[in-house]
C-alpha positions as CSV (number, residue, x, y, z in Angstrom):
1,X,-71.2,-123.1,-61.4
2,X,-72.5,-120.1,-63.3
3,X,-71.5,-116.6,-62.0
4,X,-72.8,-113.2,-63.1
5,X,-69.6,-112.9,-65.3
6,X,-70.0,-116.3,-67.0
7,X,-71.6,-117.0,-70.4
8,X,-73.9,-119.5,-68.6
9,X,-75.5,-116.8,-66.4
10,X,-78.9,-115.6,-67.7
11,X,-79.0,-112.1,-66.4
12,X,-82.6,-111.4,-67.4
13,X,-83.9,-114.5,-65.6
14,X,-81.9,-113.5,-62.5
15,X,-83.4,-110.0,-62.6
16,X,-86.9,-111.4,-62.9
17,X,-86.4,-113.6,-59.8
18,X,-85.0,-110.5,-58.0
19,X,-88.1,-108.6,-58.8
20,X,-90.3,-111.4,-57.4
21,X,-88.1,-111.5,-54.3
22,X,-88.2,-107.8,-53.5
23,X,-92.0,-107.7,-54.1
24,X,-92.4,-110.5,-51.6
25,X,-90.4,-108.6,-49.0
26,X,-93.0,-105.8,-48.7
27,X,-96.6,-105.9,-47.7
28,X,-99.3,-104.6,-49.9
29,X,-99.1,-103.1,-53.4
30,X,-96.0,-101.3,-54.7
31,X,-95.5,-98.9,-57.6
32,X,-92.7,-99.2,-60.2
33,X,-90.5,-96.7,-58.5
34,X,-90.6,-98.6,-55.2
35,X,-89.8,-101.9,-56.9
36,X,-87.0,-100.4,-59.0
37,X,-85.4,-98.9,-55.9
38,X,-85.7,-102.2,-53.9
39,X,-84.4,-104.3,-56.8
40,X,-81.7,-101.8,-57.6
41,X,-82.6,-102.0,-61.3
42,X,-83.5,-99.3,-63.9
43,X,-87.2,-98.6,-64.2
44,X,-87.1,-99.5,-67.9
45,X,-85.8,-102.9,-67.0
46,X,-88.3,-103.4,-64.2
47,X,-91.2,-102.4,-66.5
48,X,-90.3,-105.1,-69.0
49,X,-89.9,-107.7,-66.3
50,X,-93.3,-106.7,-64.7
51,X,-95.1,-106.9,-68.0
52,X,-93.6,-110.4,-68.5
53,X,-94.6,-111.5,-65.0
54,X,-98.1,-110.1,-65.5
55,X,-98.4,-112.1,-68.8
56,X,-97.3,-115.2,-67.0
57,X,-99.7,-114.6,-64.1
58,X,-97.3,-114.1,-61.3
59,X,-98.0,-110.4,-60.9
60,X,-101.2,-108.4,-60.9
61,X,-101.6,-104.7,-61.8
62,X,-104.1,-101.8,-62.0
63,X,-101.7,-99.8,-64.3
64,X,-100.5,-97.9,-61.2
65,X,-99.5,-100.4,-58.6
66,X,-98.2,-104.0,-58.8
67,X,-98.7,-107.0,-56.5
68,X,-97.8,-110.7,-56.5
69,X,-100.5,-113.2,-57.2
70,X,-101.2,-116.6,-55.5
71,X,-99.5,-118.3,-58.5
72,X,-96.1,-117.3,-56.9
73,X,-96.9,-119.9,-54.2
74,X,-96.2,-122.6,-56.8
75,X,-92.6,-121.6,-56.7
76,X,-92.2,-122.1,-53.0
77,X,-94.4,-125.1,-52.7
78,X,-92.5,-126.8,-55.5
79,X,-89.4,-126.7,-53.2
80,X,-91.3,-128.1,-50.3
81,X,-92.8,-130.9,-52.4
82,X,-89.2,-132.0,-53.3
83,X,-88.4,-132.7,-49.7
84,X,-89.3,-136.4,-49.1
85,X,-90.2,-135.8,-45.5
86,X,-92.2,-132.6,-45.8
87,X,-95.7,-134.0,-46.1
88,X,-95.1,-136.4,-43.2
89,X,-93.5,-133.6,-41.0
90,X,-96.8,-132.0,-40.2
91,X,-98.2,-135.2,-38.7
92,X,-95.0,-135.9,-36.8
93,X,-94.9,-132.4,-35.4
94,X,-98.5,-132.5,-34.4
95,X,-98.0,-135.8,-32.6
96,X,-94.8,-134.6,-30.9
97,X,-96.2,-131.2,-29.9
98,X,-99.4,-132.7,-28.5
99,X,-97.4,-135.2,-26.5
100,X,-94.9,-132.8,-25.0
101,X,-97.3,-129.8,-24.9
102,X,-94.7,-127.5,-26.4
103,X,-94.2,-125.7,-29.8
104,X,-91.9,-127.5,-32.2
105,X,-90.7,-126.9,-35.8
106,X,-88.7,-128.1,-38.7
107,X,-86.3,-125.9,-40.6
108,X,-83.6,-125.9,-43.3
109,X,-80.5,-123.7,-43.9
110,X,-80.4,-121.0,-46.5
111,X,-77.8,-118.3,-46.8
112,X,-76.9,-118.3,-43.1
113,X,-80.6,-118.3,-41.9
114,X,-82.8,-121.1,-40.8
115,X,-86.1,-121.2,-42.8
116,X,-89.1,-122.7,-41.2
117,X,-90.7,-125.3,-43.4
118,X,-93.2,-126.7,-40.8
119,X,-94.3,-125.7,-37.3
120,X,-96.7,-126.9,-34.6
121,X,-97.7,-124.1,-32.3
122,X,-99.0,-124.6,-28.7
123,X,-98.1,-121.3,-27.0
124,X,-96.9,-117.9,-27.9
125,X,-93.4,-117.2,-26.8
126,X,-91.9,-114.9,-29.4
127,X,-93.2,-111.5,-30.1
128,X,-94.0,-112.8,-33.6
129,X,-95.2,-116.3,-34.4
130,X,-92.9,-118.0,-37.0
131,X,-94.7,-119.6,-39.9
132,X,-93.6,-121.4,-43.0
133,X,-91.0,-119.3,-44.7
134,X,-90.0,-117.3,-41.6
135,X,-86.2,-116.8,-41.3
136,X,-84.0,-116.4,-38.2
137,X,-80.2,-116.1,-38.0
138,X,-78.7,-119.5,-37.8
139,X,-76.0,-118.7,-35.2
140,X,-78.6,-117.5,-32.7
141,X,-80.9,-120.5,-32.4
142,X,-80.7,-124.2,-31.7
143,X,-81.9,-125.4,-35.1
144,X,-79.4,-123.1,-36.7
145,X,-76.4,-124.6,-34.8
146,X,-77.5,-128.1,-35.8
147,X,-77.7,-127.1,-39.4
148,X,-74.4,-125.3,-39.3
149,X,-72.8,-128.4,-37.8
150,X,-73.7,-130.3,-41.0
151,X,-71.6,-128.0,-43.2
152,X,-68.2,-129.2,-44.5
153,X,-65.3,-127.5,-42.7
154,X,-64.6,-125.2,-45.7
155,X,-68.2,-124.2,-45.8
156,X,-68.3,-123.5,-42.1
157,X,-65.1,-121.5,-42.4
158,X,-66.7,-119.4,-45.1
159,X,-69.8,-118.9,-43.1
160,X,-67.9,-117.7,-40.0
161,X,-65.7,-115.4,-42.1
162,X,-68.5,-113.8,-44.2
163,X,-71.3,-113.5,-41.7
164,X,-71.8,-110.3,-39.7
165,X,-72.7,-111.4,-36.2
166,X,-75.0,-109.2,-34.1
167,X,-75.7,-109.5,-30.4
168,X,-79.4,-109.9,-30.4
169,X,-79.5,-110.3,-26.7
170,X,-76.8,-110.2,-24.0
171,X,-76.5,-114.0,-24.3
172,X,-75.9,-114.2,-28.1
173,X,-72.6,-115.8,-28.9
174,X,-70.9,-113.7,-31.6
175,X,-67.2,-114.6,-31.2
176,X,-66.2,-116.6,-34.2
177,X,-63.9,-119.0,-32.5
178,X,-66.4,-119.6,-29.7
179,X,-69.1,-120.3,-32.3
180,X,-66.8,-122.7,-34.1
181,X,-66.2,-124.6,-30.8
182,X,-70.0,-124.7,-30.1
183,X,-70.8,-125.9,-33.6
184,X,-68.1,-128.6,-33.4
185,X,-69.5,-129.8,-30.1
186,X,-73.0,-129.9,-31.6
187,X,-71.6,-132.0,-34.5
188,X,-70.2,-134.5,-32.0
189,X,-73.2,-134.7,-29.7
190,X,-75.9,-134.5,-32.4
191,X,-78.1,-132.0,-30.6
192,X,-78.0,-128.3,-29.8
193,X,-79.2,-126.3,-26.8
194,X,-79.6,-122.5,-27.1
195,X,-80.9,-120.3,-24.3
196,X,-82.0,-116.6,-24.7
197,X,-79.6,-116.0,-27.6
198,X,-82.2,-114.8,-30.2
199,X,-84.8,-113.6,-27.7
200,X,-84.5,-113.3,-23.9
201,X,-87.8,-115.2,-23.5
202,X,-87.0,-118.4,-25.4
203,X,-84.7,-121.4,-25.3
204,X,-84.7,-124.4,-27.5
205,X,-83.4,-127.9,-28.0
206,X,-82.8,-129.3,-31.6
207,X,-81.6,-132.4,-33.3
208,X,-80.7,-133.1,-37.0
209,X,-82.9,-134.8,-39.6
210,X,-80.6,-136.8,-41.8
211,X,-80.6,-137.9,-45.4
212,X,-80.0,-141.4,-46.7
213,X,-76.3,-140.9,-46.6
214,X,-76.2,-139.6,-43.1
215,X,-75.9,-135.9,-44.1
216,X,-77.9,-133.3,-42.2
217,X,-80.8,-132.1,-44.4
218,X,-83.0,-130.3,-41.8
219,X,-83.4,-129.8,-38.1
220,X,-86.3,-130.3,-35.7
221,X,-86.7,-128.5,-32.4
222,X,-88.8,-127.8,-29.3
223,X,-89.2,-124.2,-28.2
224,X,-89.4,-123.5,-24.5
225,X,-89.8,-120.5,-22.2
226,X,-86.4,-119.5,-20.9
227,X,-85.9,-120.1,-17.2
228,X,-88.4,-122.9,-17.0
229,X,-85.9,-125.6,-18.1
230,X,-82.2,-126.1,-17.7
231,X,-80.3,-127.8,-20.5
232,X,-80.1,-131.0,-18.4
233,X,-83.9,-130.9,-17.8
234,X,-84.7,-130.3,-21.4
235,X,-82.4,-133.1,-22.5
236,X,-83.9,-135.5,-20.1
237,X,-87.5,-134.7,-20.9
238,X,-87.4,-133.9,-24.7
239,X,-84.3,-135.3,-26.3
240,X,-85.4,-138.9,-26.7
241,X,-88.7,-137.8,-28.2
242,X,-87.0,-135.3,-30.5
243,X,-84.6,-138.0,-31.8
244,X,-87.6,-140.4,-32.3
245,X,-89.4,-137.7,-34.3
246,X,-86.2,-137.0,-36.4
247,X,-85.8,-140.7,-37.1
248,X,-89.3,-140.9,-38.5
249,X,-88.5,-138.1,-40.9
250,X,-85.1,-139.5,-42.0
251,X,-84.8,-139.6,-45.8
252,X,-84.5,-143.0,-47.4
253,X,-83.8,-144.1,-50.9
């Protein structure tokens, strides 16, 4: 694996990706000083990178401000197209959500967050409405616990050691050993229930989507209004249908 200190690490390429990343984290146009500060790079370096990105068509400019162009979407969509189940997931979610009359979603794990890659929306529960690319802390939601349960023990140990856990609500579990116990239980039972841990108003039930070798590659969930369902009620009403949907998205050779 290439590290910033190794000869295999291409620093200029990494810096260019960093500029794209920080530009995508802000709305609207940004000037060079703003991009330089956000990327923690010298302005001279940022200027060369921006000129290159403009030439390649990933960045637009009016000589004062800079902005990402729609061409950047190719980078994200390329990842989604590599997922064998992604195209089918929209149809599966629509059928599931229509049948159960609840919002549902598919996500993957990235740097300790879940990242939404598909969502079917029926009712507004959260203050914001997650869409493709939205991120939530994995430890605080049902899909995140499912995805964490798929990590090898050493990877899970590293996650628990390195993550800064924040109590997002009074119900958020932030004790490392308690989280480890919950994640181990999720691994054994192949589903996760989370109630009011990310937001007081929502709870969720999630199951894994598996690859051809049985490994967990994604998670699918149903989002519910907290207080309307107990874990037992949610399991009884939604778990069989969630598992059926997950089986339809299982990767095959």
